[in-house]
C-alpha positions as CSV (number, residue, x, y, z in Angstrom):
1,X,150.5,42.5,120.0
2,X,149.7,42.6,123.7
3,X,153.0,44.5,124.4
4,X,152.2,47.1,121.7
5,X,148.7,47.6,123.2
6,X,150.2,47.9,126.6
7,X,152.8,50.5,125.4
8,X,150.1,52.6,123.7
9,X,147.9,52.4,126.8
10,X,150.8,53.7,129.0
11,X,151.6,56.5,126.5
12,X,148.0,57.6,126.5
13,X,147.8,57.4,130.3
14,X,151.0,59.4,130.8
15,X,149.9,61.9,128.2
16,X,146.6,62.4,130.2
17,X,148.6,62.7,133.4
18,X,150.9,65.3,131.9
19,X,147.9,67.3,130.5
20,X,146.2,67.2,134.0
21,X,149.5,68.3,135.6
22,X,149.8,71.2,133.1
23,X,146.2,72.3,133.8
24,X,147.0,72.1,137.5
25,X,150.0,74.3,137.1
26,X,148.1,76.8,135.0
27,X,145.3,77.0,137.5
28,X,147.6,77.4,140.4
29,X,149.5,80.1,138.5
30,X,146.2,81.9,137.8
31,X,145.0,81.8,141.4
32,X,148.4,82.9,142.6
33,X,148.3,85.9,140.3
34,X,144.9,86.9,141.5
35,X,146.0,86.4,145.1
36,X,149.1,88.6,144.5
37,X,146.9,91.6,143.5
38,X,144.5,90.9,146.4
39,X,141.6,89.7,144.2
40,X,141.5,86.3,145.8
41,X,142.1,85.1,149.4
42,X,140.7,81.7,150.2
43,X,140.6,78.1,149.2
44,X,140.1,76.5,145.7
45,X,139.1,73.0,144.5
46,X,139.0,72.1,140.8
47,X,138.1,68.7,139.6
48,X,137.5,67.0,136.2
49,X,135.9,63.5,135.7
50,X,136.1,62.9,139.5
51,X,139.9,63.7,139.6
52,X,140.9,66.6,141.8
53,X,143.3,68.8,139.8
54,X,143.9,71.4,142.5
55,X,142.9,71.6,146.2
56,X,144.7,74.4,147.9
57,X,144.5,77.5,150.1
58,X,145.8,81.0,149.4
59,X,146.3,84.0,151.7
60,X,145.5,84.7,155.3
61,X,142.9,82.9,157.4
62,X,143.3,85.1,160.4
63,X,145.5,88.3,160.3
64,X,145.7,88.6,164.1
65,X,146.8,85.0,164.6
66,X,148.9,85.0,161.4
67,X,147.3,81.7,160.2
68,X,146.8,80.9,156.5
69,X,144.1,79.3,154.4
70,X,144.5,75.7,153.4
71,X,142.3,73.0,151.9
72,X,140.6,72.4,155.3
73,X,139.6,76.0,156.1
74,X,135.9,76.5,156.8
75,X,134.1,79.4,155.2
76,X,130.6,80.9,155.3
77,X,129.2,79.9,151.8
78,X,126.3,82.4,152.0
79,X,123.9,81.9,149.1
80,X,125.3,78.6,148.0
81,X,123.0,77.5,150.9
82,X,120.1,77.9,148.4
83,X,121.3,74.9,146.4
84,X,120.8,72.8,149.5
85,X,117.4,74.3,150.3
86,X,116.3,73.6,146.7
87,X,117.4,70.0,146.7
88,X,115.8,69.4,150.1
89,X,112.5,70.8,148.7
90,X,112.8,68.6,145.5
91,X,113.6,65.6,147.7
92,X,110.4,66.1,149.7
93,X,108.5,66.5,146.4
94,X,109.8,63.1,145.2
95,X,108.8,61.6,148.5
96,X,105.2,63.0,147.8
97,X,105.3,65.1,150.9
98,X,104.7,68.3,149.0
99,X,104.1,69.4,145.4
100,X,105.9,72.2,143.7
101,X,102.5,73.6,142.7
102,X,101.5,73.8,146.4
103,X,100.4,77.3,147.3
104,X,102.0,79.2,150.1
105,X,98.6,79.4,151.8
106,X,98.8,75.7,152.5
107,X,101.6,76.4,155.0
108,X,101.1,80.1,155.8
109,X,97.3,80.7,155.4
110,X,97.6,84.3,156.8
111,X,100.4,85.4,154.4
112,X,99.1,88.1,152.1
113,X,98.3,86.8,148.6
114,X,99.5,83.4,149.6
115,X,97.1,81.7,147.2
116,X,98.9,83.2,144.3
117,X,102.4,82.2,145.4
118,X,103.6,78.6,144.6
119,X,106.6,76.7,146.0
120,X,107.9,76.8,142.4
121,X,107.7,80.6,142.5
122,X,109.7,80.7,145.7
123,X,112.4,78.3,144.2
124,X,112.8,80.4,141.0
125,X,112.6,83.9,142.5
126,X,109.4,84.6,140.6
127,X,107.3,85.1,143.7
128,X,107.6,88.9,144.0
129,X,108.1,88.6,147.8
130,X,110.1,91.5,149.2
131,X,113.7,90.7,150.0
132,X,114.3,91.2,153.7
133,X,118.0,92.0,153.3
134,X,117.0,95.3,151.8
135,X,116.0,96.3,155.3
136,X,119.2,98.1,156.1
137,X,118.2,99.1,159.6
138,X,117.6,95.5,160.6
139,X,120.6,94.0,158.8
140,X,123.1,96.5,160.3
141,X,121.7,96.7,163.8
142,X,120.1,93.3,164.6
143,X,121.4,90.7,162.1
144,X,124.0,89.4,164.6
145,X,121.4,88.5,167.1
146,X,119.2,85.3,167.0
147,X,115.7,86.0,165.5
148,X,112.7,83.7,165.6
149,X,110.3,83.0,162.8
150,X,107.8,85.7,163.8
151,X,110.5,88.4,163.7
152,X,111.9,87.3,160.4
153,X,108.4,87.1,158.8
154,X,107.6,90.6,160.0
155,X,110.4,91.9,157.8
156,X,108.7,91.0,154.6
157,X,105.2,89.5,155.2
158,X,103.3,92.7,155.0
159,X,105.4,94.4,152.3
160,X,103.8,94.9,149.0
161,X,104.8,92.3,146.4
162,X,107.4,93.6,143.9
163,X,105.2,92.1,141.1
164,X,102.4,89.6,140.7
165,X,103.8,86.0,141.3
166,X,104.9,84.3,138.1
167,X,105.1,87.5,136.0
168,X,108.7,88.6,136.5
169,X,112.0,87.7,138.3
170,X,113.7,89.3,141.2
171,X,116.2,87.7,143.6
172,X,114.5,87.2,147.0
173,X,116.2,85.8,150.1
174,X,112.8,85.9,151.7
175,X,111.5,83.3,149.3
176,X,114.2,80.9,150.5
177,X,113.5,81.8,154.1
178,X,109.9,80.7,153.5
179,X,111.1,77.4,151.9
180,X,113.1,76.7,155.0
181,X,110.1,77.2,157.2
182,X,108.1,74.9,154.9
183,X,110.8,72.2,155.2
184,X,110.4,72.5,159.0
185,X,106.6,72.1,158.8
186,X,106.9,68.9,156.7
187,X,109.8,67.2,158.3
188,X,109.0,68.2,161.9
189,X,112.6,69.1,162.3
190,X,114.5,72.4,162.4
191,X,115.9,73.4,159.0
192,X,119.5,72.6,160.1
193,X,118.4,69.3,161.5
194,X,116.6,68.3,158.3
195,X,119.6,69.3,156.1
196,X,121.9,67.3,158.3
197,X,119.7,64.2,158.3
198,X,118.9,64.2,154.6
199,X,122.1,65.6,153.1
200,X,125.1,66.2,155.4
201,X,125.2,62.8,157.1
202,X,124.5,60.6,154.1
203,X,127.2,62.4,152.2
204,X,129.7,62.5,155.1
205,X,129.9,66.3,155.0
206,X,131.4,66.4,158.5
207,X,132.9,69.9,158.1
208,X,129.7,71.6,157.2
209,X,127.1,73.3,159.4
210,X,125.1,76.4,160.2
211,X,126.2,78.3,163.3
212,X,129.3,80.1,162.0
213,X,129.3,82.6,164.8
214,X,130.0,79.9,167.4
215,X,132.2,77.6,165.3
216,X,135.7,76.9,166.7
217,X,138.0,79.7,165.7
218,X,140.8,77.3,164.9
219,X,139.1,75.9,161.8
220,X,137.2,78.9,160.4
221,X,138.4,81.8,158.4
222,X,137.8,85.3,159.6
223,X,135.9,87.5,157.2
224,X,137.4,90.8,156.2
225,X,136.2,93.9,154.3
226,X,137.7,97.2,153.2
227,X,136.4,100.8,153.4
228,X,138.4,101.6,150.2
229,X,140.3,99.7,147.6
230,X,141.7,96.3,148.4
231,X,142.8,96.9,152.0
232,X,140.8,93.9,153.3
233,X,141.9,94.2,157.0
234,X,138.7,95.1,158.8
235,X,137.0,92.2,160.6
236,X,133.4,91.8,159.3
237,X,130.6,91.1,161.7
238,X,128.9,87.7,161.6
239,X,125.2,87.4,161.1
240,X,123.3,84.9,163.1
241,X,122.3,81.7,161.4
242,X,118.6,82.3,162.2
243,X,118.9,85.5,160.1
244,X,120.7,84.0,157.2
245,X,118.8,80.7,157.6
246,X,117.7,78.7,154.5
247,X,119.0,81.5,152.3
248,X,122.6,81.8,153.4
249,X,123.6,80.2,156.7
250,X,125.6,77.1,155.6
251,X,129.4,77.0,156.3
252,X,131.6,74.4,154.6
253,X,134.9,73.5,153.1
254,X,136.0,73.0,149.5
255,X,136.2,69.2,150.2
256,X,132.7,69.0,151.5
257,X,131.3,71.0,148.6
258,X,133.1,68.6,146.3
259,X,131.2,65.7,148.0
260,X,128.0,67.8,147.3
261,X,128.9,68.0,143.6
262,X,129.6,64.3,143.3
263,X,126.4,63.3,145.0
264,X,124.4,65.5,142.7
265,X,126.2,64.3,139.6
266,X,125.5,60.7,140.6
267,X,121.8,61.5,141.3
268,X,122.2,60.1,144.9
269,X,119.7,62.6,146.4
270,X,117.2,63.3,143.7
271,X,116.4,61.6,140.4
272,X,118.0,62.6,137.1
273,X,114.7,63.8,135.8
274,X,114.2,66.0,138.8
275,X,117.7,67.3,138.5
276,X,117.0,68.4,134.9
277,X,114.0,70.4,136.1
278,X,116.3,71.9,138.7
279,X,118.7,73.0,136.0
280,X,116.0,74.4,133.7
281,X,115.9,78.3,133.7
282,X,112.6,80.0,134.1
283,X,111.3,82.1,131.3
284,X,112.2,85.4,132.9
285,X,115.8,84.7,133.9
286,X,118.6,82.1,133.6
287,X,117.7,80.8,137.1
288,X,116.3,77.3,137.7
289,X,115.5,75.8,141.1
290,X,118.3,77.1,143.2
291,X,120.9,77.2,140.4
292,X,121.9,79.8,137.8
293,X,122.1,78.2,134.3
294,X,124.5,79.6,131.7
295,X,126.9,78.5,129.0
296,X,130.5,79.0,128.1
297,X,132.4,77.5,125.1
298,X,129.1,75.7,124.2
299,X,129.1,74.0,127.6
300,X,126.2,74.2,130.1
301,X,127.3,75.6,133.4
302,X,125.2,75.4,136.5
303,X,126.4,77.5,139.4
304,X,125.6,79.6,142.5
305,X,127.6,82.4,144.0
306,X,127.4,83.7,147.6
307,X,128.3,86.9,149.3
308,X,127.9,88.3,152.8
309,X,129.9,90.4,155.2
310,X,133.5,89.4,154.8
311,X,132.9,86.4,152.5
312,X,132.5,85.6,148.8
313,X,131.9,82.1,147.2
314,X,131.3,80.5,143.9
315,X,130.3,76.9,143.1
316,X,130.3,76.1,139.3
317,X,129.6,72.8,137.7
318,X,129.8,71.5,134.1
319,X,127.6,68.4,134.5
320,X,128.2,66.9,131.1
321,X,132.0,66.7,131.6
322,X,131.8,66.3,135.4
323,X,133.8,69.4,136.1
324,X,133.6,71.2,139.4
325,X,135.1,74.6,140.4
326,X,134.8,75.7,144.0
327,X,136.1,79.1,145.2
328,X,135.7,80.2,148.8
329,X,137.0,83.6,149.9
330,X,137.2,85.3,153.3
331,X,137.4,88.8,151.8
332,X,134.8,90.9,150.0
333,X,136.6,90.7,146.6
334,X,134.1,90.9,143.8
335,X,135.8,88.9,141.0
336,X,135.2,85.2,141.7
337,X,133.0,84.8,138.6
338,X,135.8,86.1,136.4
339,X,138.3,83.7,138.1
340,X,135.8,80.8,137.5
341,X,135.6,81.7,133.8
342,X,139.4,81.8,133.5
343,X,139.6,78.3,135.0
344,X,137.1,77.0,132.5
345,X,139.1,78.5,129.7
346,X,142.2,76.6,131.0
347,X,140.3,73.4,131.1
348,X,139.0,73.8,127.6
349,X,142.2,75.0,126.1
350,X,140.8,78.5,125.4
351,X,142.7,81.8,125.6
352,X,142.9,83.5,129.0
353,X,145.0,86.2,130.6
354,X,146.8,86.4,133.9
355,X,145.8,89.5,135.9
356,X,148.5,92.0,136.8
357,X,148.7,95.0,139.0
358,X,148.1,98.3,137.2
359,X,149.9,101.5,137.9
360,X,147.4,104.3,138.6
361,X,148.1,107.9,137.7
362,X,146.6,111.1,139.2
363,X,144.6,113.2,136.8
364,X,143.5,116.8,137.4
365,X,139.8,117.2,138.2
366,X,139.3,119.3,135.0
367,X,140.3,116.1,133.0
368,X,137.7,114.1,134.8
369,X,134.7,116.4,134.8
370,X,134.1,115.8,131.1
371,X,133.2,112.2,131.8
372,X,130.6,112.9,134.4
373,X,127.0,111.8,133.7
374,X,124.8,108.8,133.3
375,X,125.4,106.2,130.6
376,X,123.1,103.6,129.2
377,X,125.0,100.4,128.4
378,X,123.9,98.7,125.2
379,X,122.6,95.1,125.3
380,X,121.7,95.4,128.9
381,X,119.5,97.3,131.3
382,X,122.5,98.8,133.1
383,X,122.6,102.5,133.8
384,X,125.9,103.7,135.1
385,X,126.3,107.1,136.7
386,X,129.8,108.5,136.8
387,X,130.5,111.0,139.7
388,X,133.5,112.9,140.9
389,X,134.3,112.3,144.6
390,X,137.5,113.3,146.4
391,X,139.4,113.8,143.1
392,X,138.5,110.4,141.6
393,X,135.8,109.1,139.3
394,X,133.3,106.8,141.0
395,X,130.8,104.5,139.1
396,X,127.3,104.1,140.5
397,X,125.3,101.3,138.8
398,X,121.5,101.8,139.0
399,X,121.4,98.6,141.0
400,X,124.7,97.7,142.8
401,X,127.5,99.1,144.9
402,X,129.6,102.1,144.1
403,X,133.0,101.4,142.6
404,X,136.0,103.8,142.6
405,X,137.9,104.1,139.4
406,X,141.7,104.6,138.9
407,X,143.3,106.1,135.8
408,X,146.1,104.6,133.8
409,X,146.1,107.6,131.4
410,X,143.7,110.4,130.4
411,X,141.1,108.0,128.9
412,X,141.7,104.6,130.4
413,X,140.5,103.5,133.9
414,X,140.1,100.4,135.9
415,X,138.1,99.5,139.1
416,X,140.2,99.7,142.2
417,X,138.7,96.5,143.6
418,X,138.7,94.5,140.3
419,X,141.6,95.5,138.0
420,X,140.5,93.3,135.1
421,X,137.3,95.5,134.8
422,X,138.6,98.2,132.4
423,X,136.8,101.4,131.3
424,X,137.6,103.6,128.4
425,X,136.1,107.0,127.4
426,X,136.0,108.0,123.8
427,X,134.8,111.2,122.1
428,X,131.4,110.6,120.4
429,X,131.3,111.4,116.7
430,X,129.9,114.8,115.7
431,X,129.3,115.8,119.3
432,X,131.2,117.1,122.3
433,X,129.8,114.2,124.4
434,X,131.6,110.9,125.3
435,X,130.8,107.2,125.1
436,X,132.0,104.7,127.6
437,X,133.4,101.2,126.8
438,X,133.5,98.6,129.6
439,X,135.7,95.6,129.0
440,X,135.7,92.5,131.2
441,X,136.4,88.8,130.5
442,X,137.4,89.7,127.0
443,X,134.0,91.2,126.2
444,X,133.4,94.9,125.6
445,X,130.1,96.8,126.0
446,X,129.5,100.4,124.9
447,X,127.4,103.0,126.6
448,X,126.0,106.3,125.4
449,X,125.6,109.3,127.7
450,X,122.0,109.9,128.5
């Protein structure tokens, strides 16, 4: 009997190992396919139940030096920083050093309408505080230089609130800037010192820090951008850590972020009850305390993406099944969320498709002009204006960057920088107008011309 049980155990174990290996191969194949069409260039870590399935680098770390990304490459994580700022605030709350209901006036009494803004509002982006990164003049001309608290506050302190606190949702880096300053007031440390003392050192995150501009070039990736298409060869400027600060200054590796995931899953930094609050979306948006909360295949996913000059990142976690997906990229490719969803599909044995390079054709301008106009996309607030520029269609979302379109035939198009984003124009019934169909991640949305 013992021998039979032992054989069954071995069979189950080897079956699990084979399944894990198959998942590893599929994920590697997926990332390689995205890398081959220049939609991923960075490092990946995927884990399940504490076991790392894939930990690997893809693409170029530094074009000039001809070095390549690996599992130890350091990247600017940008807004993934907000997950650390949030946990730090919640930790101080559990230590009774602050309350989430504290008003901003307690820490910044001369901030306009500070009595109406709570720490909870800042955490959930429901404060209405103007987002300082919208100040293009400052960001493009001064962001690479050190800035003190007074300078940073001047960028948003006296701006009119976007809405009354607690009545709406709008992403605000300024809100997290204020949370960083509050952390400094309470801990009597600089923000970076507090994060190191409370988080990095206890978790042995030795490859994480803040001053990316002055980090040793041999370990960090160079950030690249493109003026057009996927030619990511232009070196991106680096913003100073005092400008990105508690909203986006942390650099890290996939290995260190895995330690971050494991510590959060084990409730080593904050209690399970506090973590559940952190992962609870506010009533206006699927954003909790520093985390986006969503679902896929009936599984709750908590995540945060990041993006700044030359870098893109995504950290996604399925807590109930202890799954962690980390994507760090040193190009401004826009499709990390889609890659994450494809990896989740692999892990849950759901259908997925490998990306492939599309062949673009040149259409005469007369064929394109009939598609020009503004389209209202159903089931969303998206308004999309289609323009003709230099012989090509260009999509302009009401909120978001322009995206150039390439044609595969007279009615089918794709985005140059994200080929899985497909667009189809169809003649509307009983009219000479057109409707637009946008397909991504297997989901299609339709828009009517306004």
